[in-house]
Structure formats: C-alpha cells, structure tokens
N, C-alpha and C positions, 0 to 999 in steps of 0.2 A: 804444685801448680806449674802450668806451662802455657804460654800465650794467654794469660789471664784466666785460664780454665783449670778447675780441679781435675787432674787426670788420674789420680790415685789417692784413696783415702781409706785408712784402716785403723781400727781400734781394738784393744784387747785388754783383758784384766779388769780389776776392781780398784776402787779408790783407796782401799787399804787391805790389810791381810785378812780381815774377817770375812767370812762367807756371806754375811748379810749386807756388806757395804755396796754402794752404788756401782753399777757397771760403768766403765769408762766409755764415753761416747763423744760426739762432736761438740757437746756443750760443756764437757768437763774442763775446768780451768786449773792449770798446773802452776805451781811456783816455779818461775823460770830462772831464778838465781841471777847470775850476772848478765843475762840477756837484757835485764832492766836497764843496763848502762847505755844501751843504744838510744833509749828515750832521753837520757841525759845528753848524749851526743847531739840529738836533734835539737834540744833546747839551746845548746851552745851555738849550733849553726844558725838557728833562727835569730839569736841575739846578735850574731855577726851581721845577718841580713838587715836587722833593725838598726844597726849602727851603734848598739850599746857595748859591743866589744869591737875594738879597733882592729886588732890582729891577734892571732893565736901565738905570735911571738912576743906579745906583751908579758911582762912578769906578773904573776898572780898578785904580788904585793901592791901593784898599782890599783887594783880593784878591792883588795882585802888588806887594808892598812895594817891590821894587827899581825899579818904574816910577812910584813915587809922585810924584817930581819931573818925570821925563821926560814922563809922560802926565797931568800935572795938568790937571783940567778935562775930561778925555776919559772918557766913560762907555761902558758895554757897548753901549748903544744906538748910539752913534757908530760903534763897531767893526762892528756888525751891518749898518749902513746906509751904510758907506763915507763917513761924514761926520766922521771923527776928525781929519783934517788932518795925519796923520803920513806920512812916507815912511821907507823902510828901505833901506839900502845896506850890504852886508857886515855885517849884524847891528847896525848903528848907526841909531838913530832920529833924525829931524830933523823940524821943523815946517814945513809948507807953508802952512797957514792955521789960523785959530782954529776949534776944534771946533763943528760945527753951522752954520757959515757958508758952506760950500761942499761940493762932492762930488767925489771923485776915486777911481777904481777902482785899488786896488793891494792888496798882500798884507800891509801893515803891521798893520792891524787883525785880519786873519785869524790872523797869527802870534801876536798877543797872546791871542786867544780860544782857540787851541789850547793855549797854555801855561796859560791859566786852567782849562781842563778837566782838564789833567794835575794841576794844583795842588789842585783841589777833590776829585778822585776818587782820586788816587794811581795812576792808570792813564794810559796814552797814549790819545789820541783814538781810535785804531783799536781798541785793546783794549776801551774803554768801549762803542764802537758795536757791536763784535762781540757783546759780552755782552748789550747792551740792545736792539739792533735786528736785526742780521743773523741771529743764531741764533734769536731768538724768532720772526722772520718766516719762517724756513726758507729764507733766500736761500743759494744755493750758487754763484751766478755773479756775486757782488759781493764785492770785497775789495781791500785794498792789496797789490799784487803786487811782489815783488822778484826773482823768477826767471822766465825765459821758460818758457812751455809752449805747446803748439800751438793752444790756444783763444784765446790773447791776441793782439790786434793791437797790436804793440809800439812803434809810432811811431818806428822808426829810432833807438833809444837809442844805437846805436854812433856816430851823428853828433854832432859837437861842438855844433852849433847845432840842437838838437832841440826847443827851446821848452818841452817838458813834463818834461824830466829835471831832476835825477837820479832814480833809482828804487831806491836801495839801503836805504831805511828802511821798516820795517814799522809805524812809530808813527803814521801818518796825518798826518805833517807835510810830506809831499811830494805832488806831483801824479802819483801812481801808483795811483789808484783805478780799477779796471777793472770794468765792469758789462756784462751782456748787455742787449739792447734790451728783452726781456721783463721783466727785473727792474727796469730803470729805469722802465718803464711801471707796474709794480706799486708802485714807490716813489711815483710821482706819484698813483696811484690811492689810496694810503693817505692822502695829503694831501687829495685830493678829498673823501674820506669822513670826514675829520677823526678818523682813528684807528680807524675801523671796518673790519673784514674780514668779509665774508659776513654783515653785520648785527650782528656782535659787536663791542662797544667794547673793543678790545685795548689802546689807549692812551687816557688822558684827552683829551677833546675840547679842553680848554683848551690842551694842548700845541700843537695845530695851529692853534687860533684865534690864538695869539700869532705863530706863524711866518708866517702868510699874511694877516695884517691889517696895516694901515699903521703902520709904526714909525719912519718918517723924521721927524726933528725938525721941529717947526712953524716953526722959524727958517729953514729952507731955502727958497731962492727957488723959486717954482712951476715954473719952466722946467727944474729939475733933476730927476733920476729919483726915483721913489718906490719904496720897498722895505719888505718885511716883515723877517723874520729872513733876510737875504741874498737871498731870492726877489725877483725883479723883479715889481712890480705894474703892471697896466695903468694908463697915465696918458697925458697929452698932452704930455709932455716931448719936446723935440727929440732927446734922447738915449735915449728909450725904445726897448726892443728887442723889443717886442711889436707885431704888425701893428695898424694903426689900425682894422681891421674886427672885430678880436677883441673879444668882450664885456667890459664894464667890470670884472667881478669876476674876471677871469682872472689867472693868475700863471705865471711861467716861470723856468727856470734854464738856463744854457748854459755851454759851455766852449770853450776856445781851439781844440780839435780839431774844432769844428763840431757837437759833440753838443748836444742840447737836449731838455728835457722841458717841455711846455706843458700846463697844466691849465685846462680851461674848464668851470667849474661849471654855467653856464647849460645846457650840453648834456650834463652828467654824463660828460665825456669827458677823456681824456688822450692826447696825441700825442707820440711820441718819434722823433727822428731821430738816427742814429749815423754819424759820419764819422771818417776817419783823416786829417784835414787838418792839415798842418804849415806849408805855405807857400802864400800866396794867389797865384793867377794874376794877371797884369797886368790892371788894369781891374776887378778884383773889388771889389764894394761890400758889406762885411760887414753893415752895418745894413740895407741894402736886401734882402739875402738872408734874414736871419733874420726880418725883418718879413713878407716874401713867404711864408715857410714858415707863419707863423701865419695869414695871410690865406687861404692855400690850404686849410688845415685847417678854418677857419671856413666857407669856402664849401662844402666837402664836407659838413660837418655840417648846415649850413643847408639844403642841397639834399635831404639824406636825411630831414630833418624835415618838409619840405613835403608836403602831401597830394597823391597822384598822381591825375590824372584817370581816371575810369572808362573802360574800352575801349568 
C-alpha cells in the first residue's frame, strides 16, 4: 500500500501441499506468528491512554503482585523491548541477566504483558482487542482462531512439531492469530498514519507515537536491537531485521511463519508478505531473507518515485 491505495497485490500457491487444497487468494488468512504481539502493544498503549498504566517504567510487580519478587526491577518497558532478562520454562520464570543490560527474544515478557492486560481490563487480550480494535476497524479477516475453516492456512496443527501450536485458546495467549494480507496491510497503514483513517483521527496520535518510537532502555549496548512497543525499529544493530537500504524512520514486525509487515513513512508505504513457513530448508539464512525483502521493497518504491525521462 502507498498513499492509502493498494499499488501491488499478488498471490501464489495453495493452502497446503495437496493438489486439491484451496488456492491462496486475497481472503486467505495466515497464522502470523509473532506479528500478533503488535496487537498486545496496542492494548498496552491504549491502557496508558486510559490511565490504567501510569508509566512503562513501572515495575510489573506493581500490577501483578504475585510477580513482585520474581520480577523485581523488571519494568513494562523491559517486557516491551525484550530486555527483561527473564526466561520461562513450563510456567516457571528464571533470570538470565539483569534487566536492561542485554537483549534476548523470548516469550517471558509477552506472557507477563498478556496477564497484565487481563488484570487491568477484566478481559482476555483477545476480547479487549476485539472490542477496541477489530470491531471498530471493521476487520472481518483478523482473529484468534481455534477451529479450522477453509479460509485458514492452518500450519499443519496435526503435527507434533508444528512450532506455532497449540491453537485451542480464544484468549489471545497463543500463537493462533490469523490475518489476511489486506487486513495486515491495513494494520500497518493505521500505524503509518498514527491512528488516522481516511483523514479522520480514529485513535489518539499519542497511542501510535509511543508504539513506534524508540523505547529501548538507554543502558542497552548500541550493537543490540532497537524497538518501540515490540515493533522493530530501523537501526545499525547486527541483529537488526530490517534491510540496510530501508529509510531510518521505518519499522517492522514479523513472525516465525515468515509473515512480515514493514512500514516505511518516508514513502507513505506499507509492505506485507505472507508465508506458511514451518521448517527452513537447508542453507536458508533467515536474517538475509527478511533484510532482502525490505531492500527489495525500498528499491521498488525508490524507482517509482524517480521522475521518468520524457519520450
């Protein structure tokens, strides 16, 4: 999408490996993996707007008393930027490093934030997002799915090692958010325009300023990733997942299935790719692949912006 218009759209393949499966099209809904976490980020930012969260520099134990000792020194900011230093195994937390001193991508902080939303709202994350985001935006191809239907690309949930399962909870606490390519692009476009839709300010601009501006603790080494509220921000970190040619103000989210949403404000553009990837082929370089995606998008936008010579 660019300037609120779909300027390129392309689909290929089938929903699974069988020749009789449904062809992928505009209504196919993909399991987006960790892309789901940006909806959690939205919930946290809305709760700040509502005054239910005072500051992201509050320790999580102030809101979740049972974690007061376990998560001592760990703030909401640490959880949003993967700098909390916690690990979680079978529901038990352990410390890997002191908060704000390192970066590690895992779901310990995400689990805490999901519980925080439930505690402050009296609703599950999914219920809160449905009421405050999905329904107001008129999304019909976005949701946490627990039952198969023909529009869903279901990532082989019958396999024991499926990476993205299980999918039996409708609470928003599992990796079972399914989205169509168009609605994920609309989600990115909402962030691009900081809550405006067709020129109307649907959500406060401050909600999106928080999510897409630098929130990584200043104590973190400059070689480590920079993030807003979960969104990756363009940086020169060796672990950065945005192509080096993509403009400095860009931000991106991606999931283990290969899905990604890249927002490039300089070009007023959003690019989405949707995959059903579960197992990487031999020799596949994940970082190289996702960076190349961003660089290809940038090259196309740059070429389209250049004045063409007169005939």
